[in-house]
C-alpha positions, 0 to 999 in steps of 0.5 A, a space after each residue: 566780503 565784509 560782515 555786511 556783504 552787499 547790503 541794500 537798505 531800502 528806507 521808506 519814510 511814511 510820516 512827516 517828522 523833522 527828526 527822522 535821520 538822513 537815509 545815509 545815517 540809517 544805512 550807517 547804523 544798520 551796517 555798523 550793527 551787522 558788522 559789530 554783531 559778528 554775523 557774516 551775511 555773505 552775498 547780497 542782502 536787503 533790509 527795509 526800514 519803514 518810518 511810520 506814524 502812531 496809527 500805522 505802528 499801532 495797527 502792526 503792533 495790534 495785528 502781530 503782537 496783540 498789543 493795542 498801542 503804539 510802540 517804538 520799533 518792530 522787527 519782522 525777520 523774513 526767514 529763509 526762502 526755500 529754493 531761492 537761488 543764491 544769486 537772488 540774495 537774501 531779504 533779512 526783513 523789515 524794521 518799522 520805527 514810529 518817529 513820534 514815539 522815538 521822539 517822545 521817548 528821547 524827550 522823556 528819557 532826556 536823550 539826544 534824539 539822534 542817539 535814540 534813533 541809533 539805538 532803535 535802528 541797532 535794536 531792530 537790526 539785531 532782531 533781524 539777525 536772530 537776537 531777542 530779549 524774551 529770556 533773561 540771558 538773551 536779553 542781557 546778551 542783546 542789551 550788552 551788544 547794543 550798548 557796545 555798538 553805541 559806545 563805539 560811536 560815543 553814545 551812552 548805554 541806554 540801559 544804564 539807568 535801569 
């Protein structure tokens, strides 16, 4: 079985924005992130990607991170479910992305919109796999992996200009 196992990606578009990638592109970036991360999923796994507007992500950010502002991406790892039979698979969690924030950041940072979407999808997926950027060493590891995955598809390191 591949690193991505039998991965189901449920894409929910809950906003009107013409810059949202096709569902197949969203699936491809998530699968690439999992494969390149080195995390083997094993059996059936599921990730939900929800694309939202400013209002919805602001509410989620306020509720779960106590930050009253819109943000680009939030990840909600599901964690293990005790007693769930292996045949039921594993829900890895949800990735919520705000289309308008991603668009505004891409413009402000002079990046291709498609490239910034790829970065946000990879970033969110790596969070579901347990990576974070709270501590300096963990941030370096996560950002390096993101840059490596993006480079495989010819996208520049999003952290290079810092």
